[in-house]
PyMOL CGO cylinders between C-alpha atoms (Angstrom):
from pymol import cmd
from pymol.cgo import CYLINDER

trace = [
    CYLINDER, -3.59, 24.95, 16.04, -3.34, 27.23, 12.96, 0.3, 1, 1, 1, 1, 1, 1,
    CYLINDER, -3.34, 27.23, 12.96, -6.06, 29.42, 14.10, 0.3, 1, 1, 1, 1, 1, 1,
    CYLINDER, -6.06, 29.42, 14.10, -5.19, 29.89, 17.65, 0.3, 1, 1, 1, 1, 1, 1,
    CYLINDER, -5.19, 29.89, 17.65, -1.40, 28.81, 17.71, 0.3, 1, 1, 1, 1, 1, 1,
    CYLINDER, -1.40, 28.81, 17.71, 0.21, 25.73, 19.05, 0.3, 1, 1, 1, 1, 1, 1,
    CYLINDER, 0.21, 25.73, 19.05, 0.66, 27.17, 22.72, 0.3, 1, 1, 1, 1, 1, 1,
    CYLINDER, 0.66, 27.17, 22.72, -2.98, 28.58, 22.75, 0.3, 1, 1, 1, 1, 1, 1,
    CYLINDER, -2.98, 28.58, 22.75, -4.99, 25.58, 21.36, 0.3, 1, 1, 1, 1, 1, 1,
    CYLINDER, -4.99, 25.58, 21.36, -6.59, 23.31, 24.03, 0.3, 1, 1, 1, 1, 1, 1,
    CYLINDER, -6.59, 23.31, 24.03, -7.23, 19.79, 23.56, 0.3, 1, 1, 1, 1, 1, 1,
    CYLINDER, -7.23, 19.79, 23.56, -10.94, 20.92, 23.63, 0.3, 1, 1, 1, 1, 1, 1,
    CYLINDER, -10.94, 20.92, 23.63, -10.46, 23.26, 20.89, 0.3, 1, 1, 1, 1, 1, 1,
    CYLINDER, -10.46, 23.26, 20.89, -9.06, 20.26, 18.77, 0.3, 1, 1, 1, 1, 1, 1,
    CYLINDER, -9.06, 20.26, 18.77, -11.76, 17.80, 19.67, 0.3, 1, 1, 1, 1, 1, 1,
    CYLINDER, -11.76, 17.80, 19.67, -14.43, 20.56, 18.59, 0.3, 1, 1, 1, 1, 1, 1,
    CYLINDER, -14.43, 20.56, 18.59, -12.63, 21.25, 15.23, 0.3, 1, 1, 1, 1, 1, 1,
    CYLINDER, -12.63, 21.25, 15.23, -12.31, 17.60, 14.27, 0.3, 1, 1, 1, 1, 1, 1,
    CYLINDER, -12.31, 17.60, 14.27, -15.66, 16.55, 15.84, 0.3, 1, 1, 1, 1, 1, 1,
    CYLINDER, -15.66, 16.55, 15.84, -14.35, 13.92, 18.10, 0.3, 1, 1, 1, 1, 1, 1,
    CYLINDER, -14.35, 13.92, 18.10, -14.37, 13.83, 22.05, 0.3, 1, 1, 1, 1, 1, 1,
    CYLINDER, -14.37, 13.83, 22.05, -11.64, 15.06, 24.15, 0.3, 1, 1, 1, 1, 1, 1,
    CYLINDER, -11.64, 15.06, 24.15, -11.62, 11.48, 25.73, 0.3, 1, 1, 1, 1, 1, 1,
    CYLINDER, -11.62, 11.48, 25.73, -10.78, 9.99, 22.19, 0.3, 1, 1, 1, 1, 1, 1,
    CYLINDER, -10.78, 9.99, 22.19, -7.76, 12.39, 21.73, 0.3, 1, 1, 1, 1, 1, 1,
    CYLINDER, -7.76, 12.39, 21.73, -6.58, 11.54, 25.17, 0.3, 1, 1, 1, 1, 1, 1,
    CYLINDER, -6.58, 11.54, 25.17, -6.73, 7.87, 24.54, 0.3, 1, 1, 1, 1, 1, 1,
    CYLINDER, -6.73, 7.87, 24.54, -4.19, 8.41, 21.67, 0.3, 1, 1, 1, 1, 1, 1,
    CYLINDER, -4.19, 8.41, 21.67, -2.27, 11.18, 23.20, 0.3, 1, 1, 1, 1, 1, 1,
    CYLINDER, -2.27, 11.18, 23.20, -1.58, 11.55, 26.93, 0.3, 1, 1, 1, 1, 1, 1,
    CYLINDER, -1.58, 11.55, 26.93, -0.89, 15.43, 26.91, 0.3, 1, 1, 1, 1, 1, 1,
    CYLINDER, -0.89, 15.43, 26.91, -1.38, 18.21, 24.42, 0.3, 1, 1, 1, 1, 1, 1,
    CYLINDER, -1.38, 18.21, 24.42, 2.55, 18.22, 24.17, 0.3, 1, 1, 1, 1, 1, 1,
    CYLINDER, 2.55, 18.22, 24.17, 2.40, 14.50, 22.98, 0.3, 1, 1, 1, 1, 1, 1,
    CYLINDER, 2.40, 14.50, 22.98, -0.39, 15.62, 20.26, 0.3, 1, 1, 1, 1, 1, 1,
    CYLINDER, -0.39, 15.62, 20.26, 1.71, 18.63, 19.34, 0.3, 1, 1, 1, 1, 1, 1,
    CYLINDER, 1.71, 18.63, 19.34, 4.79, 16.33, 19.08, 0.3, 1, 1, 1, 1, 1, 1,
    CYLINDER, 4.79, 16.33, 19.08, 3.11, 13.76, 16.85, 0.3, 1, 1, 1, 1, 1, 1,
    CYLINDER, 3.11, 13.76, 16.85, 1.55, 16.42, 14.62, 0.3, 1, 1, 1, 1, 1, 1,
    CYLINDER, 1.55, 16.42, 14.62, 4.84, 18.22, 14.01, 0.3, 1, 1, 1, 1, 1, 1,
    CYLINDER, 4.84, 18.22, 14.01, 6.74, 15.05, 13.53, 0.3, 1, 1, 1, 1, 1, 1,
    CYLINDER, 6.74, 15.05, 13.53, 4.41, 13.78, 10.93, 0.3, 1, 1, 1, 1, 1, 1,
    CYLINDER, 4.41, 13.78, 10.93, 4.42, 17.23, 9.27, 0.3, 1, 1, 1, 1, 1, 1,
    CYLINDER, 4.42, 17.23, 9.27, 8.24, 17.13, 9.42, 0.3, 1, 1, 1, 1, 1, 1,
    CYLINDER, 8.24, 17.13, 9.42, 8.60, 13.77, 7.92, 0.3, 1, 1, 1, 1, 1, 1,
    CYLINDER, 8.60, 13.77, 7.92, 6.08, 14.50, 5.12, 0.3, 1, 1, 1, 1, 1, 1,
    CYLINDER, 6.08, 14.50, 5.12, 8.20, 17.64, 4.13, 0.3, 1, 1, 1, 1, 1, 1,
    CYLINDER, 8.20, 17.64, 4.13, 11.45, 16.01, 4.26, 0.3, 1, 1, 1, 1, 1, 1,
    CYLINDER, 11.45, 16.01, 4.26, 9.98, 12.89, 2.13, 0.3, 1, 1, 1, 1, 1, 1,
    CYLINDER, 9.98, 12.89, 2.13, 8.87, 15.37, -0.44, 0.3, 1, 1, 1, 1, 1, 1,
    CYLINDER, 8.87, 15.37, -0.44, 12.02, 17.16, -0.66, 0.3, 1, 1, 1, 1, 1, 1,
    CYLINDER, 12.02, 17.16, -0.66, 13.76, 13.89, -1.30, 0.3, 1, 1, 1, 1, 1, 1,
    CYLINDER, 13.76, 13.89, -1.30, 11.39, 13.16, -3.98, 0.3, 1, 1, 1, 1, 1, 1,
    CYLINDER, 11.39, 13.16, -3.98, 12.12, 16.52, -5.58, 0.3, 1, 1, 1, 1, 1, 1,
    CYLINDER, 12.12, 16.52, -5.58, 15.88, 16.20, -5.66, 0.3, 1, 1, 1, 1, 1, 1,
    CYLINDER, 15.88, 16.20, -5.66, 15.57, 12.51, -6.99, 0.3, 1, 1, 1, 1, 1, 1,
    CYLINDER, 15.57, 12.51, -6.99, 13.89, 13.83, -10.08, 0.3, 1, 1, 1, 1, 1, 1,
    CYLINDER, 13.89, 13.83, -10.08, 15.33, 14.17, -13.24, 0.3, 1, 1, 1, 1, 1, 1,
    CYLINDER, 15.33, 14.17, -13.24, 17.73, 17.24, -14.32, 0.3, 1, 1, 1, 1, 1, 1,
    CYLINDER, 17.73, 17.24, -14.32, 20.98, 18.90, -13.67, 0.3, 1, 1, 1, 1, 1, 1,
    CYLINDER, 20.98, 18.90, -13.67, 22.22, 19.85, -10.32, 0.3, 1, 1, 1, 1, 1, 1,
    CYLINDER, 22.22, 19.85, -10.32, 21.22, 23.37, -10.92, 0.3, 1, 1, 1, 1, 1, 1,
    CYLINDER, 21.22, 23.37, -10.92, 17.56, 22.37, -11.89, 0.3, 1, 1, 1, 1, 1, 1,
    CYLINDER, 17.56, 22.37, -11.89, 17.43, 20.22, -8.63, 0.3, 1, 1, 1, 1, 1, 1,
    CYLINDER, 17.43, 20.22, -8.63, 18.74, 23.02, -6.65, 0.3, 1, 1, 1, 1, 1, 1,
    CYLINDER, 18.74, 23.02, -6.65, 16.25, 25.37, -8.02, 0.3, 1, 1, 1, 1, 1, 1,
    CYLINDER, 16.25, 25.37, -8.02, 13.41, 23.00, -7.17, 0.3, 1, 1, 1, 1, 1, 1,
    CYLINDER, 13.41, 23.00, -7.17, 14.77, 22.78, -3.69, 0.3, 1, 1, 1, 1, 1, 1,
    CYLINDER, 14.77, 22.78, -3.69, 14.71, 26.59, -3.44, 0.3, 1, 1, 1, 1, 1, 1,
    CYLINDER, 14.71, 26.59, -3.44, 11.30, 26.84, -5.04, 0.3, 1, 1, 1, 1, 1, 1,
    CYLINDER, 11.30, 26.84, -5.04, 9.94, 24.26, -2.72, 0.3, 1, 1, 1, 1, 1, 1,
    CYLINDER, 9.94, 24.26, -2.72, 11.31, 25.83, 0.35, 0.3, 1, 1, 1, 1, 1, 1,
    CYLINDER, 11.31, 25.83, 0.35, 9.86, 29.32, -0.39, 0.3, 1, 1, 1, 1, 1, 1,
    CYLINDER, 9.86, 29.32, -0.39, 6.11, 29.68, 0.74, 0.3, 1, 1, 1, 1, 1, 1,
    CYLINDER, 6.11, 29.68, 0.74, 3.47, 29.91, -2.09, 0.3, 1, 1, 1, 1, 1, 1,
    CYLINDER, 3.47, 29.91, -2.09, 1.98, 32.75, -0.26, 0.3, 1, 1, 1, 1, 1, 1,
    CYLINDER, 1.98, 32.75, -0.26, 2.23, 34.91, 3.01, 0.3, 1, 1, 1, 1, 1, 1,
    CYLINDER, 2.23, 34.91, 3.01, -0.62, 32.73, 4.36, 0.3, 1, 1, 1, 1, 1, 1,
    CYLINDER, -0.62, 32.73, 4.36, 0.97, 29.37, 3.53, 0.3, 1, 1, 1, 1, 1, 1,
    CYLINDER, 0.97, 29.37, 3.53, -0.38, 27.25, 6.39, 0.3, 1, 1, 1, 1, 1, 1,
    CYLINDER, -0.38, 27.25, 6.39, 2.81, 24.91, 6.58, 0.3, 1, 1, 1, 1, 1, 1,
    CYLINDER, 2.81, 24.91, 6.58, 5.15, 28.19, 7.09, 0.3, 1, 1, 1, 1, 1, 1,
    CYLINDER, 5.15, 28.19, 7.09, 2.68, 29.63, 9.70, 0.3, 1, 1, 1, 1, 1, 1,
    CYLINDER, 2.68, 29.63, 9.70, 2.75, 26.58, 11.62, 0.3, 1, 1, 1, 1, 1, 1,
    CYLINDER, 2.75, 26.58, 11.62, 6.74, 26.32, 11.55, 0.3, 1, 1, 1, 1, 1, 1,
    CYLINDER, 6.74, 26.32, 11.55, 6.85, 30.03, 12.62, 0.3, 1, 1, 1, 1, 1, 1,
    CYLINDER, 6.85, 30.03, 12.62, 4.50, 29.33, 15.41, 0.3, 1, 1, 1, 1, 1, 1,
    CYLINDER, 4.50, 29.33, 15.41, 6.65, 26.13, 16.33, 0.3, 1, 1, 1, 1, 1, 1,
    CYLINDER, 6.65, 26.13, 16.33, 10.03, 28.19, 16.17, 0.3, 1, 1, 1, 1, 1, 1,
    CYLINDER, 10.03, 28.19, 16.17, 8.39, 30.58, 18.85, 0.3, 1, 1, 1, 1, 1, 1,
    CYLINDER, 8.39, 30.58, 18.85, 7.36, 27.67, 20.90, 0.3, 1, 1, 1, 1, 1, 1,
    CYLINDER, 7.36, 27.67, 20.90, 10.56, 25.55, 20.37, 0.3, 1, 1, 1, 1, 1, 1,
    CYLINDER, 10.56, 25.55, 20.37, 12.67, 28.33, 22.35, 0.3, 1, 1, 1, 1, 1, 1,
    CYLINDER, 12.67, 28.33, 22.35, 10.98, 27.24, 25.53, 0.3, 1, 1, 1, 1, 1, 1,
    CYLINDER, 10.98, 27.24, 25.53, 9.72, 23.70, 24.74, 0.3, 1, 1, 1, 1, 1, 1,
    CYLINDER, 9.72, 23.70, 24.74, 12.38, 20.89, 24.41, 0.3, 1, 1, 1, 1, 1, 1,
    CYLINDER, 12.38, 20.89, 24.41, 9.86, 18.56, 22.80, 0.3, 1, 1, 1, 1, 1, 1,
    CYLINDER, 9.86, 18.56, 22.80, 9.19, 21.16, 19.92, 0.3, 1, 1, 1, 1, 1, 1,
    CYLINDER, 9.19, 21.16, 19.92, 12.80, 22.32, 19.59, 0.3, 1, 1, 1, 1, 1, 1,
    CYLINDER, 12.80, 22.32, 19.59, 13.95, 18.68, 18.92, 0.3, 1, 1, 1, 1, 1, 1,
    CYLINDER, 13.95, 18.68, 18.92, 11.60, 18.29, 16.11, 0.3, 1, 1, 1, 1, 1, 1,
    CYLINDER, 11.60, 18.29, 16.11, 12.63, 21.57, 14.56, 0.3, 1, 1, 1, 1, 1, 1,
    CYLINDER, 12.63, 21.57, 14.56, 16.30, 20.68, 14.75, 0.3, 1, 1, 1, 1, 1, 1,
    CYLINDER, 16.30, 20.68, 14.75, 15.37, 17.38, 13.09, 0.3, 1, 1, 1, 1, 1, 1,
    CYLINDER, 15.37, 17.38, 13.09, 13.76, 19.12, 10.41, 0.3, 1, 1, 1, 1, 1, 1,
    CYLINDER, 13.76, 19.12, 10.41, 16.43, 21.68, 9.82, 0.3, 1, 1, 1, 1, 1, 1,
    CYLINDER, 16.43, 21.68, 9.82, 18.84, 18.99, 9.85, 0.3, 1, 1, 1, 1, 1, 1,
    CYLINDER, 18.84, 18.99, 9.85, 16.86, 17.23, 7.14, 0.3, 1, 1, 1, 1, 1, 1,
    CYLINDER, 16.86, 17.23, 7.14, 16.72, 20.28, 4.98, 0.3, 1, 1, 1, 1, 1, 1,
    CYLINDER, 16.72, 20.28, 4.98, 20.38, 21.21, 5.40, 0.3, 1, 1, 1, 1, 1, 1,
    CYLINDER, 20.38, 21.21, 5.40, 21.51, 17.44, 4.59, 0.3, 1, 1, 1, 1, 1, 1,
    CYLINDER, 21.51, 17.44, 4.59, 19.37, 17.46, 1.51, 0.3, 1, 1, 1, 1, 1, 1,
    CYLINDER, 19.37, 17.46, 1.51, 20.81, 20.91, 0.22, 0.3, 1, 1, 1, 1, 1, 1,
    CYLINDER, 20.81, 20.91, 0.22, 24.30, 19.60, 0.98, 0.3, 1, 1, 1, 1, 1, 1,
    CYLINDER, 24.30, 19.60, 0.98, 23.57, 16.33, -0.96, 0.3, 1, 1, 1, 1, 1, 1,
    CYLINDER, 23.57, 16.33, -0.96, 22.41, 18.41, -3.97, 0.3, 1, 1, 1, 1, 1, 1,
    CYLINDER, 22.41, 18.41, -3.97, 25.45, 20.82, -3.67, 0.3, 1, 1, 1, 1, 1, 1,
    CYLINDER, 25.45, 20.82, -3.67, 27.94, 17.79, -3.18, 0.3, 1, 1, 1, 1, 1, 1,
    CYLINDER, 27.94, 17.79, -3.18, 26.32, 16.08, -6.13, 0.3, 1, 1, 1, 1, 1, 1,
    CYLINDER, 26.32, 16.08, -6.13, 26.89, 19.24, -8.31, 0.3, 1, 1, 1, 1, 1, 1,
    CYLINDER, 26.89, 19.24, -8.31, 30.40, 19.57, -7.36, 0.3, 1, 1, 1, 1, 1, 1,
    CYLINDER, 30.40, 19.57, -7.36, 31.04, 15.68, -8.09, 0.3, 1, 1, 1, 1, 1, 1,
    CYLINDER, 31.04, 15.68, -8.09, 29.53, 16.28, -11.66, 0.3, 1, 1, 1, 1, 1, 1,
    CYLINDER, 29.53, 16.28, -11.66, 31.64, 19.41, -12.25, 0.3, 1, 1, 1, 1, 1, 1,
    CYLINDER, 31.64, 19.41, -12.25, 28.51, 21.63, -12.06, 0.3, 1, 1, 1, 1, 1, 1,
    CYLINDER, 28.51, 21.63, -12.06, 29.47, 23.37, -8.97, 0.3, 1, 1, 1, 1, 1, 1,
    CYLINDER, 29.47, 23.37, -8.97, 32.51, 24.81, -7.37, 0.3, 1, 1, 1, 1, 1, 1,
    CYLINDER, 32.51, 24.81, -7.37, 32.21, 24.68, -3.63, 0.3, 1, 1, 1, 1, 1, 1,
    CYLINDER, 32.21, 24.68, -3.63, 34.59, 23.62, -0.82, 0.3, 1, 1, 1, 1, 1, 1,
    CYLINDER, 34.59, 23.62, -0.82, 32.22, 23.15, 1.61, 0.3, 1, 1, 1, 1, 1, 1,
    CYLINDER, 32.22, 23.15, 1.61, 28.83, 21.73, 0.61, 0.3, 1, 1, 1, 1, 1, 1,
    CYLINDER, 28.83, 21.73, 0.61, 27.62, 21.54, 4.37, 0.3, 1, 1, 1, 1, 1, 1,
    CYLINDER, 27.62, 21.54, 4.37, 28.70, 25.17, 5.26, 0.3, 1, 1, 1, 1, 1, 1,
    CYLINDER, 28.70, 25.17, 5.26, 27.00, 26.37, 2.01, 0.3, 1, 1, 1, 1, 1, 1,
    CYLINDER, 27.00, 26.37, 2.01, 23.67, 24.36, 2.83, 0.3, 1, 1, 1, 1, 1, 1,
    CYLINDER, 23.67, 24.36, 2.83, 23.69, 25.78, 6.39, 0.3, 1, 1, 1, 1, 1, 1,
    CYLINDER, 23.69, 25.78, 6.39, 24.26, 29.38, 5.19, 0.3, 1, 1, 1, 1, 1, 1,
    CYLINDER, 24.26, 29.38, 5.19, 21.50, 29.00, 2.47, 0.3, 1, 1, 1, 1, 1, 1,
    CYLINDER, 21.50, 29.00, 2.47, 19.16, 27.61, 5.04, 0.3, 1, 1, 1, 1, 1, 1,
    CYLINDER, 19.16, 27.61, 5.04, 19.82, 30.40, 7.57, 0.3, 1, 1, 1, 1, 1, 1,
    CYLINDER, 19.82, 30.40, 7.57, 19.55, 32.94, 4.83, 0.3, 1, 1, 1, 1, 1, 1,
    CYLINDER, 19.55, 32.94, 4.83, 16.07, 31.57, 3.68, 0.3, 1, 1, 1, 1, 1, 1,
    CYLINDER, 16.07, 31.57, 3.68, 14.81, 31.17, 6.87, 0.3, 1, 1, 1, 1, 1, 1,
    CYLINDER, 14.81, 31.17, 6.87, 15.26, 34.84, 7.55, 0.3, 1, 1, 1, 1, 1, 1,
    CYLINDER, 15.26, 34.84, 7.55, 13.78, 36.04, 4.37, 0.3, 1, 1, 1, 1, 1, 1,
    CYLINDER, 13.78, 36.04, 4.37, 10.96, 33.84, 4.76, 0.3, 1, 1, 1, 1, 1, 1,
    CYLINDER, 10.96, 33.84, 4.76, 9.98, 34.96, 8.10, 0.3, 1, 1, 1, 1, 1, 1,
    CYLINDER, 9.98, 34.96, 8.10, 10.49, 38.71, 6.62, 0.3, 1, 1, 1, 1, 1, 1,
    CYLINDER, 10.49, 38.71, 6.62, 8.14, 37.64, 3.59, 0.3, 1, 1, 1, 1, 1, 1,
    CYLINDER, 8.14, 37.64, 3.59, 5.52, 36.03, 5.78, 0.3, 1, 1, 1, 1, 1, 1,
    CYLINDER, 5.52, 36.03, 5.78, 5.30, 38.86, 8.48, 0.3, 1, 1, 1, 1, 1, 1,
    CYLINDER, 5.30, 38.86, 8.48, 5.74, 41.92, 6.69, 0.3, 1, 1, 1, 1, 1, 1,
    CYLINDER, 5.74, 41.92, 6.69, 3.02, 42.26, 3.97, 0.3, 1, 1, 1, 1, 1, 1,
    CYLINDER, 3.02, 42.26, 3.97, 4.22, 44.15, 0.98, 0.3, 1, 1, 1, 1, 1, 1,
    CYLINDER, 4.22, 44.15, 0.98, 7.95, 44.17, 1.98, 0.3, 1, 1, 1, 1, 1, 1,
    CYLINDER, 7.95, 44.17, 1.98, 8.90, 41.49, -0.60, 0.3, 1, 1, 1, 1, 1, 1,
    CYLINDER, 8.90, 41.49, -0.60, 7.17, 39.35, -3.18, 0.3, 1, 1, 1, 1, 1, 1,
    CYLINDER, 7.17, 39.35, -3.18, 7.70, 35.97, -3.69, 0.3, 1, 1, 1, 1, 1, 1,
    CYLINDER, 7.70, 35.97, -3.69, 9.49, 36.52, -6.94, 0.3, 1, 1, 1, 1, 1, 1,
    CYLINDER, 9.49, 36.52, -6.94, 11.92, 38.83, -5.06, 0.3, 1, 1, 1, 1, 1, 1,
    CYLINDER, 11.92, 38.83, -5.06, 12.56, 36.27, -2.51, 0.3, 1, 1, 1, 1, 1, 1,
    CYLINDER, 12.56, 36.27, -2.51, 13.24, 33.69, -5.10, 0.3, 1, 1, 1, 1, 1, 1,
    CYLINDER, 13.24, 33.69, -5.10, 15.51, 35.91, -6.79, 0.3, 1, 1, 1, 1, 1, 1,
    CYLINDER, 15.51, 35.91, -6.79, 17.32, 36.45, -3.43, 0.3, 1, 1, 1, 1, 1, 1,
    CYLINDER, 17.32, 36.45, -3.43, 17.65, 32.72, -2.84, 0.3, 1, 1, 1, 1, 1, 1,
    CYLINDER, 17.65, 32.72, -2.84, 18.97, 32.07, -6.51, 0.3, 1, 1, 1, 1, 1, 1,
    CYLINDER, 18.97, 32.07, -6.51, 21.63, 34.84, -6.08, 0.3, 1, 1, 1, 1, 1, 1,
    CYLINDER, 21.63, 34.84, -6.08, 22.80, 33.39, -2.82, 0.3, 1, 1, 1, 1, 1, 1,
    CYLINDER, 22.80, 33.39, -2.82, 22.87, 29.94, -4.24, 0.3, 1, 1, 1, 1, 1, 1,
    CYLINDER, 22.87, 29.94, -4.24, 24.98, 31.19, -6.98, 0.3, 1, 1, 1, 1, 1, 1,
    CYLINDER, 24.98, 31.19, -6.98, 27.58, 32.67, -4.63, 0.3, 1, 1, 1, 1, 1, 1,
    CYLINDER, 27.58, 32.67, -4.63, 27.54, 29.36, -2.62, 0.3, 1, 1, 1, 1, 1, 1,
    CYLINDER, 27.54, 29.36, -2.62, 28.15, 27.10, -5.81, 0.3, 1, 1, 1, 1, 1, 1,
    CYLINDER, 28.15, 27.10, -5.81, 30.20, 29.12, -8.00, 0.3, 1, 1, 1, 1, 1, 1,
    CYLINDER, 30.20, 29.12, -8.00, 27.85, 29.43, -10.82, 0.3, 1, 1, 1, 1, 1, 1,
    CYLINDER, 27.85, 29.43, -10.82, 26.65, 32.49, -12.76, 0.3, 1, 1, 1, 1, 1, 1,
    CYLINDER, 26.65, 32.49, -12.76, 22.81, 33.88, -12.11, 0.3, 1, 1, 1, 1, 1, 1,
    CYLINDER, 22.81, 33.88, -12.11, 22.20, 33.09, -15.72, 0.3, 1, 1, 1, 1, 1, 1,
    CYLINDER, 22.20, 33.09, -15.72, 22.50, 29.30, -14.73, 0.3, 1, 1, 1, 1, 1, 1,
    CYLINDER, 22.50, 29.30, -14.73, 19.11, 29.63, -12.95, 0.3, 1, 1, 1, 1, 1, 1,
    CYLINDER, 19.11, 29.63, -12.95, 15.96, 30.23, -15.04, 0.3, 1, 1, 1, 1, 1, 1,
    CYLINDER, 15.96, 30.23, -15.04, 15.11, 34.04, -15.54, 0.3, 1, 1, 1, 1, 1, 1,
]
cmd.load_cgo(trace, "trace")
């Protein structure tokens, strides 16, 4: 699916790539849409679970927020997870089963960001009247910058993308830029 895209991949392509019969795939998934849905849902659940592990780790709210930002930003332009999600966004415009999973994933990310921000406010580390709104803005900004980073080779480095994310976060949670690592 990463080679051909979600829409262009056939069950026969998946069978060949995994060295199983198309019949076996159809035994478990009635349609290609069912297979895509299961694959995206499993990937989404894995990512949200990993993010929950990241925020439950030790450290200040700033450190936890920074770990979230660093996790969100792809490790490279060829990051397979991000390529999958970019493809899913395109497909989700017209496919309700994909759109539903994307909304679940976005909801999970936003909820976790809001949780980190709220906990920072409760501990007196952050100043933010609307943690959910701040999380929504950060999520939207990050999505746009990651698309630019992934699609436009040379337009932005990962380091610059992380710097933009940290600066935006400082504005949202009322801390100086120096609160984040250099």
